[in-house]
VEXSEKE-816933 format. One line per field, with one value per residue: residue number from 0; residue in one letter; x, y, z of N, C-alpha, C in turn. Coordinates in steps of 0.02 Angstrom, whole numbers, plus 50000, padded with zeros to 5 digits. Atoms other than C-alpha are relative to their C-alpha. Layout:
N
seq NUM_...
type A_...
nc1 X_...
nc2 Y_...
nc3 Z_...
cac1 X_...
cac2 Y_...
cac3 Z_...
cc1 X_...
cc2 Y_...
cc3 Z_...
REM end
This chain:
114
seq 0_1_2_3_4_5_6_7_8_9_10_11_12_13_14_15_16_17_18_19_20_21_22_23_24_25_26_27_28_29_30_31_32_33_34_35_36_37_38_39_40_41_42_43_44_45_46_47_48_49_50_51_52_53_54_55_56_57_58_59_60_61_62_63_64_65_66_67_68_69_70_71_72_73_74_75_76_77_78_79_80_81_82_83_84_85_86_87_88_89_90_91_92_93_94_95_96_97_98_99_100_101_102_103_104_105_106_107_108_109_110_111_112_113
type M_H_S_S_D_E_S_A_D_E_G_R_P_L_F_S_N_R_A_A_D_I_V_V_A_V_L_L_L_V_V_C_A_I_V_I_Q_D_S_N_R_I_G_F_H_W_I_E_G_E_G_P_A_P_G_Y_F_P_F_Y_I_A_L_V_L_G_V_S_S_F_I_N_L_V_S_A_I_R_A_P_G_S_S_C_P_R_R_L_L_I_S_S_T_S_M_M_P_C_W_L_L_P_A_L_D_A_L_G_S_T_W_P_P_T
nc1 49941_49937_49954_49930_49982_49995_49939_49944_49996_49980_49928_49967_50010_50026_49941_49940_49973_49958_50045_50029_49947_49989_50058_50001_49945_50016_50053_49971_49958_50045_50025_49944_49988_50054_49989_49940_50018_50044_49960_49960_50045_50017_49938_49974_49942_50005_50022_49964_50039_50062_49985_50007_50058_50049_49980_49935_50001_50023_49948_49948_50030_50010_49934_49976_50044_49985_49937_50014_50040_49956_49957_50043_50015_49940_49990_50053_49987_49942_50013_50013_49939_49953_49951_50024_50051_50062_50005_49957_50031_50058_49979_49964_50046_50042_49959_49978_50023_49964_49934_50005_50027_49950_49973_50051_50003_49941_50012_50050_49974_49949_50027_49960_49932_49995
nc2 50009_49991_50046_49983_49942_50022_50039_49953_49963_50045_50008_49939_49985_49934_49960_50042_50018_49944_49949_50025_49996_49930_49977_50034_49975_49932_50005_50026_49947_49952_50032_50003_49932_49985_50040_49974_49936_50012_50032_49947_49960_50034_50020_50066_50011_50051_49970_50029_50042_50024_50031_49957_49955_50026_49994_50031_50052_49974_49958_50040_50038_49952_49982_50055_50003_49941_50011_50051_49968_49954_50041_50024_49942_49985_50052_49994_49941_50015_50031_50072_50040_49975_50049_50030_50051_49991_50053_49981_49943_50023_50042_49961_49957_50041_50025_49944_50005_50054_49975_49946_50022_50009_49934_49967_50036_49979_49931_50001_50029_49957_49933_49939_50010_49990
nc3 49959_50035_49965_50016_49959_49931_49992_50004_49937_49946_50001_49978_49929_49983_49986_49999_49934_49977_49974_49937_49950_49981_49962_49935_49961_49978_49949_49938_49971_49969_49938_49953_49974_49952_49940_49966_49970_49943_49948_49971_49959_49937_49968_50018_49957_49948_49937_49943_49956_50032_50064_50058_50006_50048_50070_50010_50051_50064_50030_50032_50055_50055_50025_50042_50058_50041_50035_50052_50053_50036_50043_50055_50043_50039_50050_50050_50042_50042_50066_49994_50003_49950_49976_49938_50014_49962_49950_49945_49966_49962_49944_49949_49963_49958_49945_49960_49930_49966_49983_49951_49936_49948_49980_49959_49937_49962_49979_49948_49939_49971_49992_50001_49974_49927
cac1 43826_43999_44100_44257_44253_44226_44372_44485_44440_44469_44652_44692_44723_44639_44806_44985_45074_45193_45049_44971_45138_45158_44980_44989_45160_45102_44943_45043_45166_45020_44948_45119_45143_44974_45015_45189_45118_44983_45107_45215_45063_45017_45197_45307_45434_45465_45371_45473_45403_45260_45335_45301_45185_45028_45111_45270_45227_45122_45267_45395_45277_45232_45417_45462_45310_45352_45531_45470_45341_45472_45588_45443_45400_45579_45589_45422_45477_45641_45652_45588_45763_45839_45986_45889_45800_45620_45628_45774_45684_45525_45616_45726_45582_45476_45620_45651_45538_45628_45795_45733_45645_45804_45869_45704_45701_45878_45829_45675_45771_45906_45790_45784_45969_46013
cac2 59884_59928_59778_59837_60004_59917_59798_59944_60036_59882_59873_60052_60087_60234_60298_60237_60152_60299_60422_60311_60299_60487_60520_60390_60450_60632_60584_60482_60625_60742_60617_60594_60782_60797_60655_60724_60898_60830_60719_60872_60966_60832_60786_60643_60645_60524_60567_60538_60393_60361_60316_60381_60528_60502_60558_60455_60303_60394_60516_60382_60277_60432_60476_60304_60303_60480_60434_60279_60383_60513_60378_60307_60481_60512_60344_60374_60544_60474_60410_60232_60168_60233_60148_60108_59940_59949_59782_59841_60004_59915_59787_59917_60033_59889_59831_60006_59983_59820_59911_60055_59954_59898_60077_60143_60007_60051_60234_60196_60089_60220_60371_60483_60499_60483
cac3 57029_56978_57033_56943_57038_57205_57179_57131_57292_57400_57349_57397_57581_57665_57729_57732_57877_57886_57909_58043_58134_58133_58194_58333_58390_58398_58493_58618_58641_58679_58806_58885_58900_58987_59108_59146_59176_59291_59384_59410_59477_59605_59642_59584_59725_59867_60028_60185_60285_60162_59995_59821_59792_59686_59525_59544_59437_59306_59280_59243_59137_59034_59020_58950_58835_58776_58734_58640_58545_58501_58433_58332_58266_58211_58124_58036_57972_57905_57728_57700_57662_57824_57908_58068_58048_58105_58196_58302_58342_58396_58504_58588_58631_58695_58805_58874_59027_59067_59062_59169_59306_59395_59394_59463_59596_59649_59653_59758_59882_59908_59910_60010_60047_60230
cc1 50062_50053_50073_50022_50009_50065_50061_50008_50023_50076_50038_49988_49975_50057_50060_50021_50041_49957_49969_50051_50010_49941_49998_50057_49986_49946_50028_50046_49957_49973_50055_50015_49947_50012_50060_49984_49956_50037_50045_49956_49984_50061_50021_50063_49987_49982_50033_49953_49936_50013_49989_49937_49953_50022_50065_50000_49972_50053_50051_49973_49989_50067_50027_49957_50013_50065_49990_49960_50042_50046_49959_49983_50060_50010_49947_50012_50059_49979_49989_50062_50051_50045_49977_49947_49940_49993_50042_49970_49942_50022_50035_49952_49952_50038_50022_49974_50037_50070_49997_49975_50053_50030_49950_49993_50059_49991_49950_50026_50052_49974_49957_50068_50002_50066
cc2 50006_49958_50017_50061_49980_49962_50046_50038_49956_49992_50061_50013_50071_50049_49954_49984_50056_50055_49978_50002_50071_50025_49969_50026_50071_49999_49974_50051_50052_49971_49997_50069_50019_49962_50025_50066_49990_49966_50051_50043_49966_49974_49930_49985_49944_50035_49963_49960_49972_49964_50048_50043_49974_50003_49965_49950_50026_50043_49958_49957_50046_50021_49946_49996_50060_49993_49949_50031_50049_49962_49974_50056_50016_49947_50002_50058_49988_49968_49925_49956_50023_49945_49965_49948_50007_49947_50015_50057_49977_49958_50041_50045_49958_49972_50056_49997_49946_50024_50052_49977_49987_50066_50036_49966_50019_50071_50003_49972_50044_50071_50003_49986_50014_50028
cc3 49958_50036_49985_50041_50073_50011_49995_50065_50058_50004_50025_50074_50011_50015_50007_50072_50029_50030_50066_50056_50026_50043_50070_50045_50027_50054_50066_50033_50035_50066_50052_50029_50051_50065_50039_50034_50062_50057_50034_50046_50067_50037_49980_50040_50049_50065_50058_50045_49969_49935_49942_50003_49946_49927_49982_49942_49933_49965_49963_49943_49940_49970_49953_49936_49953_49961_49944_49942_49959_49952_49940_49951_49955_49946_49946_49953_49953_49935_50009_49999_50051_50026_50064_49984_50046_50055_50062_50040_50043_50060_50053_50039_50042_50059_50047_50072_50039_50020_50055_50069_50052_50024_50044_50068_50044_50025_50057_50065_50034_50012_50061_50031_50075_50019
REM end
């Protein structure tokens, strides 16, 4: 057994946090693009007298998640000493759905225009 070799390997991470952030952000952007494209195919409009079409909510959820993933991707690509604090970025992107819900509710209550 080579205990000194094993302890040296335990201290080294398999990949960096920056690489993981980039990979996860790109994967989420791909998933969001697929969901947005499929929501567009089945319709994400408001149906008169019935309400939202089947792709309405998935479209807007994928849109918010895609914007958040894009912001995360940009921050991961930037230099480690960037001017945008990571904590502020994480809190603002996690609060984005909370900021958009009142706007979407107002849009839904006033749509379609009469």
